[in-house]
C-alpha positions, 0 to 999 in steps of 0.5 A, a space after each residue: 516508509 521514508 522520504 524527504 518528509 521523514 519516516 513512518 512505521 506501520 504494523 502491516 498484515 501481508 496479503 501475498 496470495 490471490 485469496 488474501 489479496 482478493 479479500 484485503 481489508 473488506 468488512 472491517 469497520 476500523 483499523 488502528 492508525 499505525 496499521 495497514 495491509 501490504 499487498 505483495 505480488 510475485 512480479 511487477 504488474 499493472 494493478 487496479 484496486 476497488 473498495 467493494 465491501 471496504 468500510 473505511 477510507 484508505 490511502 493506497 501507496 503503489 510501489 515498484 519492485 525496489 519499494 519506491 513509491 510510484 503513485 499515491 491514491 488518497 482517501 479511496 471512498 468506502 464501498 465504491 466499485 470504481 477502479 483505482 489504477 496504480 500504474 504499471 510495474 507495481 509489485 507492492 501496494 500498501 493500504 493505510 487509513 485514509 488521509 495519512 499519506 497526505 498528512 505525513 507527506 508520503 509521495 512518489 519517490 518515498 521508499 518502503 522497507 519490508 522483508 518482502 521487498 528483498 534484495 532489490 530494495 532501494 532501502 534494505 531491511 535487516 530482518 
């Protein structure tokens, strides 16, 4: 991730099929500070997440097809089943530990770099 605030690197697990996206980070009691999960969709869409069976607070970073952050939801409440809408035209969602996005300054307009973003990336990945 990069933006006016600087940059940050996360070691992410990729959830790029329906089964992996449905499971997400459920049932985990902890996650290293520099880790996360990247949800990858085949095409941009309207997305909403919830925290069913998720035991740790999370920040959800919603990005478009070029990896540009459109919305950040901070500190999603563990086990809450309320829908957390990410917006329309979202193709990538990065979940990191709750509070990190605010602490680092990650906001709308920040850019994500990952091989999954591909040729449309606002910030290309050389891998």
